[in-house]
One Martini backbone bead per residue (centre of mass of N, CA, C, O) as a GRO file, in nm:
protein
  287
    1MET     BB    1  -6.877  -6.132   3.731
    2LYS     BB    2  -6.956  -5.804   3.743
    3ALA     BB    3  -7.263  -5.641   3.613
    4ASN     BB    4  -7.402  -5.401   3.382
    5ILE     BB    5  -7.710  -5.266   3.248
    6VAL     BB    6  -7.738  -5.024   2.984
    7SER     BB    7  -7.986  -4.784   2.871
    8LEU     BB    8  -8.053  -4.608   2.602
    9THR     BB    9  -8.148  -4.522   2.303
   10CYS     BB   10  -8.424  -4.751   2.265
   11CYS     BB   11  -8.618  -5.073   2.264
   12ALA     BB   12  -8.484  -5.328   2.431
   13GLY     BB   13  -8.421  -5.581   2.236
   14CYS     BB   14  -8.133  -5.681   2.316
   15VAL     BB   15  -8.191  -5.773   2.608
   16SER     BB   16  -8.427  -5.954   2.531
   17SER     BB   17  -8.248  -6.152   2.373
   18LEU     BB   18  -8.084  -6.244   2.614
   19LEU     BB   19  -8.332  -6.354   2.782
   20ASN     BB   20  -8.401  -6.580   2.551
   21PHE     BB   21  -8.175  -6.805   2.648
   22GLY     BB   22  -8.255  -6.909   2.920
   23VAL     BB   23  -8.092  -7.160   3.072
   24ASN     BB   24  -7.811  -7.056   2.985
   25LEU     BB   25  -7.840  -6.788   3.135
   26GLN     BB   26  -7.884  -6.897   3.416
   27GLU     BB   27  -7.609  -7.036   3.438
   28MET     BB   28  -7.440  -6.780   3.406
   29LEU     BB   29  -7.565  -6.623   3.651
   30LEU     BB   30  -7.481  -6.845   3.864
   31ASN     BB   31  -7.152  -6.885   3.767
   32GLU     BB   32  -7.037  -6.593   3.608
   33LEU     BB   33  -7.281  -6.372   3.643
   34GLU     BB   34  -7.341  -6.051   3.807
   35LEU     BB   35  -7.618  -5.857   3.842
   36VAL     BB   36  -7.644  -5.518   3.966
   37TYR     BB   37  -7.750  -5.347   3.704
   38TYR     BB   38  -8.107  -5.325   3.593
   39PRO     BB   39  -8.381  -5.134   3.562
   40THR     BB   40  -8.598  -5.355   3.507
   41PHE     BB   41  -8.499  -5.506   3.800
   42ILE     BB   42  -8.235  -5.319   3.895
   43ASP     BB   43  -8.266  -5.027   4.087
   44LEU     BB   44  -8.057  -4.741   4.122
   45ARG     BB   45  -7.936  -4.431   4.186
   46GLU     BB   46  -7.659  -4.560   4.108
   47ILE     BB   47  -7.394  -4.656   3.921
   48PRO     BB   48  -7.203  -4.906   3.975
   49ASN     BB   49  -6.872  -5.021   4.035
   50VAL     BB   50  -6.761  -5.237   3.782
   51GLU     BB   51  -6.626  -5.433   3.528
   52LEU     BB   52  -6.903  -5.464   3.351
   53ALA     BB   53  -7.048  -5.317   3.052
   54ILE     BB   54  -7.380  -5.327   2.909
   55VAL     BB   55  -7.468  -5.150   2.607
   56GLU     BB   56  -7.766  -5.010   2.494
   57GLY     BB   57  -7.786  -4.801   2.254
   58GLY     BB   58  -7.785  -4.473   2.174
   59ILE     BB   59  -7.703  -4.120   2.110
   60ARG     BB   60  -7.953  -3.847   2.155
   61THR     BB   61  -7.895  -3.730   2.435
   62VAL     BB   62  -7.750  -3.566   2.687
   63ARG     BB   63  -7.788  -3.797   2.891
   64ASP     BB   64  -7.648  -4.014   2.729
   65GLN     BB   65  -7.370  -3.879   2.728
   66GLU     BB   66  -7.329  -3.871   3.033
   67MET     BB   67  -7.359  -4.178   3.085
   68ILE     BB   68  -7.128  -4.290   2.902
   69ARG     BB   69  -6.901  -4.142   3.051
   70GLU     BB   70  -6.952  -4.272   3.325
   71VAL     BB   71  -6.920  -4.566   3.239
   72ARG     BB   72  -6.627  -4.548   3.128
   73ALA     BB   73  -6.500  -4.452   3.405
   74LYS     BB   74  -6.598  -4.726   3.578
   75TYR     BB   75  -6.497  -4.933   3.354
   76ARG     BB   76  -6.305  -5.185   3.209
   77ILE     BB   77  -6.558  -5.302   3.041
   78LEU     BB   78  -6.707  -5.231   2.714
   79VAL     BB   79  -7.022  -5.326   2.572
   80SER     BB   80  -7.163  -5.325   2.255
   81LEU     BB   81  -7.520  -5.366   2.212
   82GLY     BB   82  -7.595  -5.353   1.911
   83GLN     BB   83  -7.666  -5.135   1.648
   84CYS     BB   84  -7.706  -4.864   1.794
   85ALA     BB   85  -7.431  -4.880   1.954
   86THR     BB   86  -7.244  -4.944   1.698
   87ASP     BB   87  -7.399  -4.763   1.430
   88GLY     BB   88  -7.720  -4.652   1.509
   89GLY     BB   89  -7.925  -4.773   1.335
   90ILE     BB   90  -8.256  -4.723   1.284
   91THR     BB   91  -8.262  -4.458   1.460
   92SER     BB   92  -8.074  -4.297   1.244
   93LEU     BB   93  -8.302  -4.204   1.050
   94GLY     BB   94  -8.337  -3.927   1.200
   95ASN     BB   95  -8.085  -3.788   1.048
   96LEU     BB   96  -8.263  -3.698   0.791
   97SER     BB   97  -8.346  -3.500   1.015
   98SER     BB   98  -8.430  -3.271   1.232
   99ALA     BB   99  -8.489  -3.239   1.560
  100ARG     BB  100  -8.708  -3.022   1.543
  101ARG     BB  101  -8.891  -3.166   1.335
  102LEU     BB  102  -8.946  -3.422   1.493
  103ILE     BB  103  -9.088  -3.284   1.734
  104GLU     BB  104  -9.311  -3.132   1.574
  105GLN     BB  105  -9.441  -3.400   1.460
  106ALA     BB  106  -9.486  -3.550   1.762
  107TYR     BB  107  -9.542  -3.266   1.915
  108THR     BB  108  -9.649  -3.041   2.115
  109GLU     BB  109  -9.554  -2.759   2.262
  110PRO     BB  110  -9.596  -2.838   2.568
  111ALA     BB  111  -9.435  -3.116   2.543
  112MET     BB  112  -9.149  -3.016   2.457
  113SER     BB  113  -9.054  -2.906   2.748
  114LYS     BB  114  -9.036  -3.229   2.863
  115LEU     BB  115  -8.803  -3.306   2.700
  116PRO     BB  116  -8.523  -3.415   2.619
  117GLU     BB  117  -8.220  -3.317   2.524
  118LEU     BB  118  -8.111  -3.298   2.202
  119GLU     BB  119  -7.927  -3.403   1.971
  120ASP     BB  120  -7.863  -3.374   1.637
  121PHE     BB  121  -7.784  -3.682   1.663
  122MET     BB  122  -7.735  -4.017   1.616
  123TYR     BB  123  -7.510  -4.212   1.819
  124PRO     BB  124  -7.263  -4.399   1.877
  125LEU     BB  125  -7.057  -4.467   2.135
  126ASP     BB  126  -6.766  -4.409   1.981
  127HIS     BB  127  -6.808  -4.094   1.962
  128PHE     BB  128  -6.723  -4.065   2.292
  129VAL     BB  129  -6.606  -4.363   2.342
  130ASP     BB  130  -6.450  -4.639   2.429
  131VAL     BB  131  -6.460  -4.971   2.294
  132ASP     BB  132  -6.406  -5.315   2.348
  133TYR     BB  133  -6.690  -5.436   2.237
  134TYR     BB  134  -6.885  -5.575   1.962
  135ILE     BB  135  -7.249  -5.653   1.930
  136PRO     BB  136  -7.419  -5.703   1.670
  137GLY     BB  137  -7.759  -5.619   1.600
  138CYS     BB  138  -8.143  -5.647   1.532
  139PRO     BB  139  -8.098  -5.825   1.726
  140PRO     BB  140  -7.898  -6.011   1.876
  141MET     BB  141  -7.825  -6.319   1.908
  142PRO     BB  142  -7.829  -6.501   2.188
  143PHE     BB  143  -7.573  -6.681   2.130
  144THR     BB  144  -7.384  -6.442   2.075
  145ILE     BB  145  -7.394  -6.303   2.348
  146VAL     BB  146  -7.319  -6.539   2.539
  147HIS     BB  147  -7.052  -6.617   2.406
  148ALA     BB  148  -6.913  -6.344   2.441
  149LEU     BB  149  -6.942  -6.310   2.749
  150ARG     BB  150  -6.800  -6.571   2.833
  151ASN     BB  151  -6.522  -6.493   2.715
  152ILE     BB  152  -6.483  -6.228   2.869
  153ILE     BB  153  -6.496  -6.350   3.154
  154LEU     BB  154  -6.243  -6.555   3.079
  155GLY     BB  155  -6.033  -6.373   2.900
  156LYS     BB  156  -6.130  -6.405   2.610
  157LYS     BB  157  -6.149  -6.402   2.269
  158PRO     BB  158  -6.388  -6.362   2.072
  159ASP     BB  159  -6.542  -6.461   1.813
  160ARG     BB  160  -6.516  -6.395   1.472
  161HIS     BB  161  -6.688  -6.222   1.201
  162ASP     BB  162  -6.565  -6.179   0.841
  163LYS     BB  163  -6.811  -6.219   0.671
  164VAL     BB  164  -7.106  -6.304   0.502
  165VAL     BB  165  -7.432  -6.404   0.495
  166CYS     BB  166  -7.413  -6.579   0.232
  167THR     BB  167  -7.234  -6.810   0.373
  168GLU     BB  168  -7.510  -6.901   0.549
  169CYS     BB  169  -7.744  -6.947   0.333
  170HIS     BB  170  -7.710  -7.138   0.053
  171ARG     BB  171  -7.799  -7.005  -0.185
  172LYS     BB  172  -7.834  -6.977  -0.527
  173ILE     BB  173  -7.641  -6.802  -0.751
  174LEU     BB  174  -7.783  -6.600  -1.014
  175ALA     BB  175  -7.821  -6.493  -1.343
  176SER     BB  176  -8.057  -6.267  -1.433
  177LYS     BB  177  -8.371  -6.139  -1.611
  178LEU     BB  178  -8.487  -5.840  -1.513
  179TYR     BB  179  -8.707  -5.529  -1.455
  180THR     BB  180  -8.745  -5.553  -1.135
  181LEU     BB  181  -8.813  -5.497  -0.814
  182TYR     BB  182  -8.905  -5.660  -0.498
  183GLU     BB  183  -9.116  -5.726  -0.270
  184ILE     BB  184  -9.180  -5.984  -0.052
  185TYR     BB  185  -9.510  -5.965  -0.119
  186GLU     BB  186  -9.518  -5.989  -0.454
  187LYS     BB  187  -9.371  -6.276  -0.429
  188GLU     BB  188  -9.263  -6.593  -0.443
  189ALA     BB  189  -9.002  -6.760  -0.304
  190ASP     BB  190  -8.735  -6.938  -0.381
  191PRO     BB  191  -8.566  -7.157  -0.157
  192ASN     BB  192  -8.285  -7.192  -0.358
  193ILE     BB  193  -8.266  -6.890  -0.437
  194CYS     BB  194  -8.144  -6.602  -0.449
  195MET     BB  195  -8.295  -6.314  -0.361
  196VAL     BB  196  -8.160  -6.124  -0.568
  197SER     BB  197  -8.207  -6.306  -0.823
  198GLN     BB  198  -8.532  -6.244  -0.765
  199GLY     BB  199  -8.541  -5.913  -0.676
  200PHE     BB  200  -8.458  -5.879  -0.386
  201THR     BB  201  -8.368  -5.664  -0.106
  202CYS     BB  202  -8.082  -5.810  -0.018
  203LEU     BB  203  -7.798  -5.759   0.232
  204GLY     BB  204  -7.596  -6.010   0.259
  205SER     BB  205  -7.339  -5.904   0.080
  206LEU     BB  206  -7.304  -5.645   0.324
  207THR     BB  207  -7.310  -5.848   0.581
  208ARG     BB  208  -7.236  -5.968   0.870
  209ASP     BB  209  -7.180  -6.248   1.007
  210GLY     BB  210  -7.328  -6.483   1.280
  211CYS     BB  211  -7.655  -6.545   1.267
  212GLY     BB  212  -7.737  -6.778   1.033
  213ALA     BB  213  -7.948  -6.663   0.827
  214PRO     BB  214  -8.270  -6.651   0.908
  215CYS     BB  215  -8.406  -6.484   0.690
  216PRO     BB  216  -8.327  -6.615   0.407
  217ARG     BB  217  -8.391  -6.910   0.501
  218ASN     BB  218  -8.716  -6.797   0.548
  219GLY     BB  219  -8.788  -6.578   0.304
  220PHE     BB  220  -8.622  -6.329   0.384
  221THR     BB  221  -8.469  -6.028   0.408
  222CYS     BB  222  -8.181  -5.877   0.448
  223PHE     BB  223  -8.115  -5.558   0.655
  224GLY     BB  224  -7.822  -5.515   0.796
  225CYS     BB  225  -7.793  -5.551   1.129
  226ARG     BB  226  -7.457  -5.621   1.138
  227GLY     BB  227  -7.327  -5.477   0.933
  228PRO     BB  228  -7.025  -5.448   0.813
  229PRO     BB  229  -6.766  -5.603   0.694
  230ASP     BB  230  -6.428  -5.618   0.673
  231SER     BB  231  -6.413  -5.536   0.362
  232PHE     BB  232  -6.523  -5.225   0.463
  233LEU     BB  233  -6.359  -5.090   0.698
  234TYR     BB  234  -6.081  -4.979   0.517
  235ARG     BB  235  -6.218  -4.915   0.264
  236ALA     BB  236  -6.272  -4.687  -0.008
  237GLN     BB  237  -6.594  -4.788  -0.006
  238ASP     BB  238  -6.907  -4.785  -0.148
  239ILE     BB  239  -7.168  -4.958  -0.035
  240TYR     BB  240  -7.399  -4.866  -0.215
  241SER     BB  241  -7.258  -4.917  -0.490
  242PHE     BB  242  -7.210  -5.216  -0.440
  243MET     BB  243  -7.506  -5.298  -0.420
  244VAL     BB  244  -7.592  -5.207  -0.701
  245LYS     BB  245  -7.399  -5.398  -0.852
  246VAL     BB  246  -7.508  -5.663  -0.742
  247PHE     BB  247  -7.799  -5.631  -0.835
  248SER     BB  248  -7.735  -5.597  -1.138
  249THR     BB  249  -7.579  -5.865  -1.185
  250ARG     BB  250  -7.817  -6.064  -1.079
  251THR     BB  251  -8.071  -5.922  -1.258
  252GLY     BB  252  -8.005  -5.713  -1.516
  253ILE     BB  253  -8.038  -5.437  -1.397
  254PRO     BB  254  -7.980  -5.130  -1.423
  255GLU     BB  255  -7.826  -4.918  -1.207
  256GLU     BB  256  -8.014  -4.669  -1.231
  257ARG     BB  257  -8.273  -4.825  -1.164
  258ILE     BB  258  -8.191  -4.929  -0.893
  259ARG     BB  259  -8.163  -4.654  -0.756
  260ARG     BB  260  -8.456  -4.562  -0.793
  261GLU     BB  261  -8.594  -4.804  -0.643
  262LEU     BB  262  -8.453  -4.774  -0.364
  263HIS     BB  263  -8.591  -4.491  -0.295
  264THR     BB  264  -8.876  -4.646  -0.231
  265GLY     BB  265  -8.692  -4.818   0.004
  266PRO     BB  266  -8.568  -4.677   0.300
  267PHE     BB  267  -8.484  -4.920   0.493
  268VAL     BB  268  -8.174  -4.947   0.389
  269PHE     BB  269  -8.024  -4.674   0.500
  270HIS     BB  270  -7.924  -4.748   0.792
  271THR     BB  271  -7.666  -4.908   0.693
  272PHE     BB  272  -7.505  -4.624   0.580
  273ILE     BB  273  -7.476  -4.388   0.783
  274PHE     BB  274  -7.220  -4.544   0.962
  275SER     BB  275  -7.006  -4.679   0.769
  276LYS     BB  276  -6.764  -4.485   0.803
  277LEU     BB  277  -6.721  -4.531   1.104
  278ALA     BB  278  -6.671  -4.841   1.093
  279ARG     BB  279  -6.380  -4.821   0.953
  280THR     BB  280  -6.235  -4.706   1.232
  281LYS     BB  281  -6.245  -4.967   1.369
  282ALA     BB  282  -6.133  -5.215   1.543
  283LYS     BB  283  -6.146  -5.526   1.412
  284GLU     BB  284  -6.119  -5.708   1.684
  285LYS     BB  285  -6.401  -5.600   1.827
  286ILE     BB  286  -6.583  -5.745   1.628
  287ILE     BB  287  -6.833  -6.021   1.661
   0.00000   0.00000   0.00000
């Protein structure tokens, strides 16, 4: 199958993750997938019309919007690769401020005239076009990308992951009695006890599984890069309030104090910006 890789507003980490799959990726490129367009290596004046489009990054500029509409019109299958394309991702933290203010803080007046025209917000792909499959993650794990693409190429439905990261972590969940939350660098984590039970702001209980839980398994906190699980897609449930309740139950810290302390660590908020949009997506499309 012939395919193109298209990058919108992003850090290019998702395609880099795909390239990290090494020999297995080489075998797929030799036997199953022919890349026709990928600006990092294969740059053409126009995006050719082939069967499969793999798109990383979200939509922040007018040019992004024009390109995603062109891509959707040309391709039979469109795959959203990574969290920016799927839910807005970390880059959607810019939505907490106005586009004008962001530019004024980052650029001088002469430089501003040379910048791409910005949309008001950072949007995932499906704000503008239909998406056939979503491969979430920041970045997605290489084995997840290759497995999904291989099934799509063969005309099969890729395996879905509909549980939470906690099911892959295998740390023991305990009810503790703590007085404050901790950053990961403030104390040493017990390798056998749930990160939240120890007071760390781990988002594994509200994040889709499928990554193998590499962060909490290695003593780091999950930061929600695979977006919400199925249990949140169609329920009228506030993910943020659910997280506060989980943290309070496992640590013994009152919910109001949990809320105050979370506001001092804004890295968690990218997980919730597009959570409402995520509930409207067809459940069978998210891998």
